[in-house]
Each structure stands twice: as C-alpha cells, then as structure tokens.
C-alpha positions as CSV (number, residue, x, y, z in Angstrom):
1,M,1.8,2.7,22.5
2,K,2.1,-0.7,21.2
3,D,3.0,-2.9,18.5
4,R,3.8,0.2,16.3
5,S,5.5,-1.2,13.7
6,S,6.9,0.2,9.7
7,F,7.3,-0.5,6.3
8,S,10.5,-3.0,5.1
9,N,11.6,-0.7,2.7
10,S,10.2,1.7,0.6
11,L,8.8,-0.2,-2.3
12,G,6.4,-1.5,0.4
13,F,5.7,2.6,1.6
14,V,5.0,3.4,-1.8
15,M,2.4,0.2,-2.8
16,A,0.7,0.5,0.0
17,A,0.9,5.2,-0.1
18,A,-0.5,4.1,-4.0
19,G,-3.2,1.3,-2.7
20,S,-4.3,4.0,-0.8
21,A,-4.9,6.2,-3.4
22,V,-5.6,4.5,-5.5
23,G,-9.7,3.7,-5.0
24,L,-13.3,4.5,-6.1
25,G,-12.7,7.6,-5.6
26,N,-10.3,7.4,-9.0
27,I,-12.6,5.3,-10.8
28,W,-16.3,6.8,-10.9
29,R,-15.7,10.3,-10.1
30,F,-12.8,11.2,-12.0
31,P,-13.8,9.8,-15.6
32,Y,-17.3,11.6,-14.9
33,L,-15.7,15.0,-14.2
34,A,-13.2,14.7,-16.4
35,A,-16.6,14.1,-18.9
36,K,-18.4,16.9,-17.5
37,D,-15.1,19.6,-17.6
38,G,-14.5,19.6,-21.4
39,G,-12.3,16.2,-21.5
40,G,-8.8,17.7,-21.8
41,V,-9.3,20.8,-19.9
42,F,-10.0,18.8,-16.6
43,I,-7.2,16.3,-17.4
44,L,-4.9,19.9,-18.0
45,V,-5.3,21.6,-14.9
46,Y,-5.6,17.9,-13.1
47,V,-2.3,17.4,-13.6
48,I,-1.3,21.1,-13.3
49,L,-2.6,21.2,-9.7
50,A,-1.1,17.3,-8.5
51,V,2.6,18.6,-8.8
52,T,1.6,21.9,-7.2
53,F,-1.0,21.9,-4.7
54,G,-1.5,17.7,-4.3
55,F,2.0,17.6,-4.0
56,T,2.0,20.4,-1.3
57,L,-0.1,18.5,1.2
58,L,1.1,15.1,0.1
59,V,4.8,15.4,1.0
60,T,3.9,17.5,4.4
61,Q,1.9,15.5,5.9
62,V,4.1,11.4,4.9
63,A,6.8,14.4,6.0
64,I,4.9,14.9,9.2
65,G,4.3,11.6,9.6
66,R,8.1,10.4,9.9
67,K,9.3,13.1,11.8
68,T,7.2,12.3,14.8
69,K,6.8,9.0,14.0
70,Q,3.2,9.1,15.5
71,S,-0.6,9.5,13.9
72,Q,-2.2,12.3,12.6
73,W,-4.1,12.3,16.2
74,T,-0.8,13.3,18.4
75,A,1.4,14.3,15.4
76,Y,0.3,17.7,15.1
77,G,0.8,18.2,19.1
78,Q,4.3,17.0,18.7
79,L,4.7,20.2,15.9
80,S,3.1,22.1,18.2
81,K,1.3,22.2,21.4
82,N,-1.0,25.3,19.8
83,W,-2.3,23.1,17.0
84,K,-3.4,19.6,18.9
85,W,-7.3,20.2,18.1
86,L,-6.0,19.8,14.7
87,G,-4.9,16.2,15.5
88,M,-8.8,15.4,16.9
89,V,-10.6,16.2,13.8
90,E,-8.3,14.7,11.7
91,S,-8.8,11.7,12.8
92,M,-12.5,12.4,12.4
93,V,-12.1,11.8,8.9
94,P,-10.9,8.0,8.6
95,F,-14.0,7.0,11.6
96,V,-16.9,8.5,9.6
97,I,-15.6,7.7,5.8
98,L,-14.9,4.0,6.9
99,P,-18.3,2.9,7.4
100,Y,-20.1,4.0,4.3
101,Y,-16.7,3.0,2.4
102,C,-17.3,-0.3,3.3
103,V,-20.8,-0.2,2.3
104,I,-20.3,0.8,-1.5
105,G,-17.4,-2.2,-1.2
106,G,-20.3,-4.3,-0.5
107,W,-21.9,-3.3,-3.8
108,V,-18.8,-3.6,-5.9
109,L,-18.7,-7.7,-4.1
110,K,-22.2,-7.7,-5.1
111,Y,-21.9,-6.6,-8.6
112,A,-18.4,-8.7,-9.6
113,I,-21.0,-11.6,-8.1
114,T,-23.4,-11.3,-10.8
115,F,-20.9,-11.0,-13.2
116,I,-18.9,-13.8,-12.6
117,T,-22.0,-15.7,-12.3
118,G,-22.9,-15.0,-16.0
119,E,-26.6,-12.8,-14.3
120,T,-25.5,-9.8,-16.8
121,E,-28.7,-8.4,-18.5
122,A,-30.4,-8.6,-14.7
123,A,-27.7,-6.2,-13.8
124,A,-28.6,-3.9,-16.8
125,Q,-32.1,-4.5,-16.1
126,D,-33.5,-0.5,-14.7
127,G,-34.4,-0.7,-11.1
128,Y,-32.1,-3.7,-10.1
129,F,-29.4,-1.0,-8.0
130,N,-32.3,0.6,-6.0
131,G,-33.9,-3.3,-5.7
132,F,-30.3,-4.2,-3.9
133,I,-29.7,-1.1,-2.1
134,T,-33.2,-1.0,-1.1
135,S,-33.4,-4.8,0.3
136,Q,-33.1,-5.2,3.5
137,W,-30.3,-7.7,4.2
138,S,-28.5,-8.8,1.3
139,P,-26.7,-4.9,1.4
140,I,-25.8,-5.8,5.0
141,V,-24.5,-9.4,4.5
142,F,-21.7,-7.7,1.6
143,D,-21.3,-4.9,3.8
144,V,-20.5,-7.7,7.0
145,I,-18.2,-8.8,4.2
146,F,-15.7,-6.4,2.8
147,L,-15.5,-4.9,6.5
148,G,-14.2,-8.0,7.6
149,A,-11.5,-8.8,4.8
150,T,-10.7,-5.3,6.1
151,V,-10.3,-5.5,9.6
152,F,-8.3,-8.7,8.8
153,V,-5.8,-7.0,6.9
154,I,-5.3,-4.3,9.5
155,Y,-5.2,-6.8,12.6
156,K,-2.3,-8.5,10.6
157,G,-0.6,-5.3,11.4
158,V,1.6,-3.0,8.6
159,E,4.5,-5.3,7.3
160,S,2.0,-9.0,7.1
161,G,-0.8,-7.5,6.3
162,I,-1.0,-3.9,4.4
163,E,2.5,-4.2,3.3
164,R,1.7,-7.7,1.7
165,L,-1.4,-7.1,0.5
166,S,-0.5,-3.9,-1.2
167,K,2.8,-6.0,-3.3
168,F,0.6,-8.5,-4.6
169,L,-2.4,-6.6,-5.4
170,M,-1.4,-3.4,-6.9
171,P,0.8,-5.2,-8.9
172,I,-2.6,-7.0,-10.3
173,L,-4.8,-3.6,-9.9
174,V,-2.2,-2.3,-12.3
175,I,-2.0,-5.6,-15.2
176,M,-5.9,-5.1,-15.0
177,V,-5.7,-1.6,-15.6
178,I,-3.9,-1.2,-18.1
179,G,-5.6,-5.0,-20.3
180,I,-9.0,-3.1,-19.8
181,S,-8.0,-0.1,-21.3
182,I,-6.4,-1.0,-24.1
183,Y,-9.5,-3.8,-24.6
184,T,-11.8,-0.6,-24.8
185,L,-10.1,1.3,-27.6
186,T,-10.8,-1.9,-29.7
187,I,-14.2,-1.6,-29.0
188,Q,-17.0,-0.9,-31.5
189,G,-20.8,-0.3,-31.4
190,V,-23.5,1.8,-32.2
191,D,-25.2,4.9,-29.8
192,P,-28.9,4.7,-28.8
193,N,-28.8,7.7,-31.2
194,G,-28.1,5.1,-34.4
195,V,-24.3,6.4,-34.4
196,K,-21.7,4.0,-35.4
197,R,-19.1,4.4,-33.0
198,T,-15.7,3.2,-31.4
199,G,-13.4,2.8,-29.0
200,L,-11.3,5.7,-30.2
201,D,-14.3,8.2,-30.8
202,G,-14.5,8.3,-26.8
203,L,-10.7,8.7,-26.3
204,A,-11.2,11.5,-28.1
205,V,-14.2,13.1,-25.9
206,Y,-11.3,12.2,-23.1
207,L,-8.6,13.6,-23.8
208,I,-8.9,16.3,-26.5
209,P,-9.8,19.6,-24.4
210,D,-12.8,21.6,-25.5
211,F,-12.7,25.0,-24.9
212,S,-15.8,26.0,-26.6
213,G,-17.8,28.3,-25.1
214,M,-16.3,27.8,-22.1
215,T,-16.9,30.6,-19.5
216,F,-14.3,32.3,-16.4
217,K,-16.9,30.9,-14.0
218,E,-17.4,27.6,-15.8
219,L,-12.7,27.2,-16.0
220,I,-13.3,27.8,-12.4
221,T,-15.6,25.1,-11.6
222,V,-13.3,22.7,-13.4
223,I,-10.2,24.3,-11.1
224,M,-12.3,23.4,-7.8
225,D,-13.4,19.9,-9.5
226,A,-9.9,18.6,-9.9
227,M,-9.4,20.4,-6.6
228,G,-11.8,18.3,-5.1
229,Q,-11.1,15.2,-7.3
230,L,-6.9,15.6,-5.0
231,F,-8.5,14.6,-1.3
232,F,-10.3,11.9,-2.4
233,S,-7.1,10.7,-5.7
234,I,-3.8,11.0,-3.2
235,S,-5.9,10.4,0.5
236,V,-4.6,13.5,1.7
237,A,-6.3,16.0,5.2
238,M,-8.1,12.9,6.4
239,G,-4.5,10.9,8.2
240,I,-4.0,8.3,6.5
241,M,-0.9,9.7,5.3
242,V,0.7,11.0,8.4
243,A,0.1,7.9,9.7
244,Y,1.7,5.6,6.8
245,G,4.7,8.0,6.8
246,S,5.2,7.4,10.0
247,Y,6.0,3.7,9.3
248,V,8.3,4.9,6.8
249,D,12.1,4.5,8.1
250,D,14.2,7.9,8.7
251,D,16.7,7.0,5.7
252,A,14.6,6.5,3.3
253,D,14.1,8.9,-0.1
254,L,10.9,10.7,0.8
255,M,11.0,12.6,-2.0
256,K,11.7,9.7,-4.4
257,S,8.6,7.9,-2.6
258,V,6.3,11.1,-3.0
259,N,7.1,11.1,-6.4
260,Q,6.2,8.0,-7.0
261,I,3.3,8.3,-5.4
262,E,1.9,10.9,-7.5
263,I,2.9,8.9,-10.5
264,F,1.6,6.4,-10.2
265,D,-2.3,7.8,-9.0
266,T,-2.0,10.3,-11.5
267,V,-1.1,7.6,-14.2
268,V,-4.4,4.9,-13.1
269,A,-5.9,8.3,-12.7
270,L,-6.6,8.9,-16.3
271,L,-6.5,5.1,-17.1
272,A,-9.6,5.3,-15.0
273,G,-11.1,7.4,-17.8
274,V,-9.5,5.4,-20.6
275,M,-10.7,2.0,-19.3
276,I,-15.0,3.7,-18.7
277,I,-15.6,6.6,-21.5
278,P,-14.4,5.3,-24.7
279,A,-17.0,2.0,-23.8
280,V,-19.7,4.5,-22.3
281,V,-19.4,6.2,-25.9
282,V,-19.5,3.7,-27.9
283,F,-22.4,2.0,-26.7
284,M,-24.8,5.1,-24.9
285,G,-23.2,8.6,-26.6
286,K,-21.7,11.1,-24.5
287,E,-24.8,11.7,-22.4
288,G,-23.9,8.3,-21.3
289,M,-21.9,10.2,-18.8
290,S,-24.2,12.1,-17.7
291,S,-23.9,10.7,-14.3
292,G,-21.5,9.9,-12.3
293,G,-20.2,8.2,-8.5
294,P,-22.7,5.0,-8.1
295,G,-24.4,6.2,-11.3
296,L,-22.2,5.4,-13.1
297,M,-20.5,2.1,-11.8
298,F,-23.7,0.3,-10.5
299,I,-26.3,1.9,-13.7
300,T,-24.1,2.9,-16.4
301,L,-21.9,0.3,-17.1
302,P,-23.4,-3.0,-16.7
303,K,-25.4,-1.6,-19.9
304,V,-22.3,-1.0,-21.3
305,F,-21.3,-4.6,-20.0
306,S,-24.8,-5.9,-21.2
307,S,-24.7,-4.2,-24.4
308,M,-21.3,-6.2,-25.5
309,G,-22.7,-9.8,-25.5
310,V,-20.3,-12.3,-23.7
311,S,-17.2,-10.1,-23.9
312,G,-19.1,-7.7,-22.3
313,R,-19.5,-10.4,-19.1
314,I,-15.8,-11.2,-19.2
315,L,-15.2,-7.7,-19.2
316,G,-17.3,-6.9,-16.8
317,S,-15.9,-9.5,-14.3
318,A,-13.0,-8.3,-14.7
319,F,-13.8,-4.6,-13.8
320,F,-16.2,-5.6,-10.8
321,I,-12.4,-7.2,-9.2
322,M,-10.4,-5.1,-10.4
323,V,-12.1,-1.8,-8.7
324,I,-12.6,-4.6,-5.5
325,F,-8.6,-4.8,-5.4
326,A,-9.0,-0.7,-5.5
327,A,-11.6,-0.5,-2.8
328,L,-10.2,-3.1,-0.1
329,T,-6.8,-1.0,-0.8
330,S,-8.6,2.0,0.3
331,S,-10.6,0.6,2.9
332,M,-7.5,-0.4,4.7
333,S,-5.9,2.0,4.5
334,V,-8.1,4.0,6.3
335,L,-8.7,1.8,9.1
336,E,-4.6,1.8,9.6
337,A,-5.5,5.7,10.2
338,I,-7.9,4.9,13.1
339,V,-5.9,2.2,14.3
340,S,-2.9,4.1,14.6
341,G,-4.3,6.7,15.9
342,L,-5.7,4.5,18.5
343,M,-2.1,2.9,19.0
344,D,-0.9,6.5,19.8
345,R,-3.4,7.8,21.8
346,L,-5.0,5.7,23.9
347,G,-1.9,2.8,24.5
348,W,-3.7,0.7,22.6
349,S,-2.8,-2.9,21.2
350,R,-3.4,-3.0,16.9
351,K,-5.5,-5.4,17.8
352,R,-8.2,-4.7,20.6
353,A,-7.7,-1.3,18.2
354,A,-9.0,-3.1,15.2
355,L,-11.7,-5.1,16.5
356,T,-13.3,-2.5,18.3
357,E,-13.0,-0.3,15.7
358,G,-14.8,-2.8,12.9
359,A,-17.2,-3.2,15.5
360,I,-18.1,0.1,15.3
361,A,-18.0,0.7,11.6
362,L,-20.6,-2.3,11.8
363,V,-23.0,-0.9,13.3
364,M,-22.8,2.2,11.6
365,G,-22.7,0.2,8.3
366,I,-26.0,-0.9,8.9
367,L,-26.9,2.2,9.2
368,V,-26.1,2.9,6.1
369,C,-27.3,0.3,4.2
370,L,-30.9,0.6,6.8
371,G,-31.1,4.4,5.1
372,Y,-32.3,3.1,1.7
373,N,-35.3,1.6,3.3
374,V,-36.5,1.2,6.8
375,L,-34.4,4.8,8.1
376,Y,-35.1,6.0,4.5
377,F,-35.4,10.1,5.0
378,D,-34.4,13.1,2.1
379,F,-31.9,15.2,4.3
380,P,-30.8,18.9,2.6
381,M,-28.2,18.9,1.7
382,P,-26.2,22.3,-0.2
383,H,-26.7,23.2,-3.4
384,G,-30.3,22.0,-3.6
385,K,-30.0,18.7,-2.9
386,T,-30.9,16.1,-0.4
387,G,-29.4,13.0,0.9
388,Q,-29.1,9.9,2.6
389,I,-27.9,9.1,5.8
390,L,-24.7,7.7,3.3
391,D,-24.6,11.1,1.8
392,I,-24.6,12.9,4.6
393,L,-21.7,11.4,5.8
394,D,-19.8,11.8,2.9
395,Y,-20.8,15.6,3.4
396,I,-19.4,15.5,6.7
397,S,-16.4,13.9,6.0
398,N,-15.8,15.0,2.1
399,N,-16.8,18.4,1.1
400,F,-16.5,20.1,5.4
401,L,-13.5,18.3,8.0
402,M,-10.9,17.5,5.0
403,P,-11.1,21.4,3.2
404,V,-10.7,22.6,7.1
405,V,-7.9,19.9,7.8
406,A,-6.5,20.9,4.7
407,I,-6.6,24.5,5.7
408,G,-4.8,24.2,9.6
409,V,-1.7,22.3,8.3
410,C,-1.5,24.8,5.1
411,I,-1.8,27.4,7.7
412,M,0.3,25.7,10.7
413,V,3.2,24.7,8.7
414,G,3.3,28.0,6.9
415,W,3.0,30.8,9.5
416,F,3.2,28.8,12.8
417,V,5.2,25.4,12.3
418,G,7.4,26.5,9.5
419,P,8.3,25.1,5.7
420,D,11.6,24.5,7.0
421,T,10.2,21.9,9.4
422,I,9.3,20.0,6.2
423,I,12.3,20.5,4.0
424,K,14.9,19.5,6.8
425,E,12.8,16.4,7.3
426,V,12.2,15.3,3.3
427,T,16.3,16.0,2.7
428,K,18.0,15.4,6.4
429,N,19.4,12.3,4.1
430,G,21.2,14.4,1.8
431,E,18.2,14.5,-0.9
432,K,17.1,17.8,-2.8
433,F,13.9,19.6,-2.6
434,G,12.4,19.4,-6.0
435,R,10.2,22.5,-6.0
436,K,11.6,23.8,-2.7
437,H,10.0,27.1,-3.7
438,L,6.9,26.1,-5.4
439,Y,6.5,24.8,-2.1
440,I,7.1,27.5,0.1
441,A,4.5,29.1,-2.4
442,M,2.4,26.5,-2.6
443,I,2.3,25.7,1.5
444,R,1.9,29.7,2.4
445,F,-0.3,31.3,-0.1
446,I,-1.8,29.8,-2.8
447,A,-2.7,26.8,-0.9
448,P,-4.1,28.6,2.2
449,V,-6.8,30.5,-1.0
450,M,-7.0,28.2,-2.7
451,L,-8.8,25.5,-0.2
452,I,-11.0,29.0,0.9
453,F,-12.3,28.8,-2.4
454,L,-12.8,25.4,-1.7
455,F,-14.6,24.9,1.2
456,L,-17.2,28.2,0.9
457,E,-18.6,26.5,-3.1
458,S,-18.4,23.7,-0.7
459,V,-20.5,24.2,2.2
460,G,-22.8,26.3,-0.6
461,I,-21.2,29.2,0.0
462,I,-20.3,30.1,-3.0
C-alpha cells in the first residue's frame, strides 16, 4: 500500500463526506419524489428513515473503514475472511457509476455555460436537450472536461485534493442553495392554466402532507422510494464511506461526525426541493413536477428560468453553477473509492491508480455518450421500461449491486462479525453511541428485511 494519507481533522472528513452525499441525487431526484409521493408524506418518511435506516448503514461503513484503515475492497476481508467477496462486489459499484456520472456532470457544465452566456431561451426550446445529447462530439468534450477535473482532484491526494476542495466548495454550495431557496419563495407568476401562483403555493405543495386517497400499497411505494433515495443521498453501499472512514484519525469523535453528515445531507436535500418545486409550480403548475432526473433538470427547469426573464438567466446561471459544485464533490468521492481500492489491493501509487481509472472511465464515458447516437438501442428494463447504455449502468449499480452490498453488510455485521464490533469502534475514545439499541435492531432485523423488499422491487419481482 502506497501514499495512504488522512484527513487533517474531523471538519475535513465531514466536508468531504457531506460533499459526496450532496450530489445530483439530492437535486434532481429528491424534489421529484417528494412531489410525486404526497409532498410532506415523503419528507416525513424520508426523515424517519434517515435517522434509522440511513444512520445504520452510514455509521457501519464509516466505522469499518476507520477500524481496518482499508478501502472497501480489502476492509471486509480484514473483519472476516469469508466476506472478502463483499468488498469485491462493492468495488464494482463506483467503477460502474463514475463514467456515466461524469457524462451527466458534463451535461450540467454545458447548461451552466449556456445560461452564463445568455442563451436562456435556446435552452428552454423543445428538443434542445435531446439535440445536445444526441450530437456526436459535444457531450464527449464536456465529459472529458468534467472527468479531467475529477481526476485532477484525486491525483492531488486526500488532504491537498479532496479535503481542500471540499472545504472551499461546500460553504459556497450551502450559501447558494440557501440563497436560491429564499429567492424562489418570493417569485410570482401565472401557470399554463392561467392561475396566479406564488412561491409559497409551491412550498405548500412540497411540505404539506397529502394523504388524500393514499392506499397502503401507495404508502409502501413511498417508503421504497425514500429508501432508494437514501442510497443516493448518503453515499452508502458504494465504497465511498468505507474509504473516507479509513482516512479518519482514531481519536476523532466518529458519532459526532456521522450525525453532522446526516444533518447536512438531509437539510440540503430538503432545500433542494425548496429551490425547485416552488418555481416549477408557479410557472408550470403541479403537473410540471411529473418528470424527474434529466427531464426535470435539463428540460423543465430551463423552461421555468426562461419564463422569469432577466432574473431567470441569473437564477439559472447560479443554479447550474451550484449543481456543478455538487456533482464535482460527488464524482471525486466516487473516483476516490476506486483509487483507494487499487492502492490497498494492488499496492499501486495514488497517481497511477487515478490516471489508470481516469483512462478507463474516459473510454466508458465515450461509449455512454455514443449510446445516444451511433450506438443507440432500446434495451428492455424491469417494470416495462427501456433504456440506453447510461440507463443500463445506472440500473446495474443502483438497483442491483447497491442493495446486494447493503444486505451483505447488514448480515455480516449483524450475525457474523457482531454489532459490538462497530459499537466498540465508535466508542473506543469514551464517546457515547447514540441510538445503540436501535442500531442493533436495525442492523440485525429491520434493515435486512427492508433491503430485501427494496431489491425485489428494484428487479421487478414485486
């Protein structure tokens, strides 16, 4: 093992981990799910799961990393030789995610430049987004730029790269999120039905629980959606938190840091909805929230910003710059999980690992870009959907590998290694383990059952 470093202090770890957690999943998936799943109903379920289910997986992976001082590829084998395979499976997750995540990061960069240069109306035109992603070279150029920035940060190392950039970007990101959220609450407009609306009307759609007509089956759907969102949101089951945990000093207050990450991520996720939903509802009505993912960020929101005139250009520019920061802090954590694994498992230097994986991600990213033009095909997916290369990679990582990893972690810690292994690591400096009894119940019984249901739903069995 070469060049293994550490965070300079707990703040560096919290900023880096929070930066990893605050990514595209928070910004384009959380608001859509909240609007789809009864507004405040989804938020209530999400917060409950964050302090139970999310906390369990987060503290487990961070503690495993610090205890073993290893990345996910080798950490599980350190705890139990019979569970080496789990580290190998988890190492596949960031490897699959990085190429397409950087492609999407390139899309964000393209839109940021479009708004900054004043082409707001062009971005709002029907077909603009599809015209961009189906062009042969432009998406590749932006992917190369975004991936290059990601590789550069990881090449610089933990303290000089990840920590330094996270401490710089995260405060700016938070200020921008709060500023945009406050502004969207003040806007006024007329939706396509001629109804005058304000930002506060959109806030009501977002926050007020809507149980009207909700069946038990629909409530289960809300729970499954919130669980799936937590995987994106807190960066568990993809090697990141194990790798970051391995860089945390033994004398750090691990429980305090985990709680701070939880709070930070949840607050930003909630504010993402405040940024987006009021503006969409004012200018496009509640029906404007019918699409999530790329459709929300690259089609719906540009139309909203265009409807706002000059202020829309300013707001749109600020929004996409903020999203670039969020995407970059997440993509560099995904790459770090891969690089850390290569260093620990193969003994590579950081520079060799970063450049090698960067080259692999570049080739795979080009294939993802070409999947919308020369390599286009409709691949059948579960639940009657179809997808391209990006959708296939996203499904493999998020719907298959990550639930499998999370189930494995719960079973390994809950029944083979023992919850006390994690509890002792967290409390070895005399700290208290808040929610100790809840943690034991979650890691042994509740979380595995919930995860199995999520996995079966993800692969289309239920």
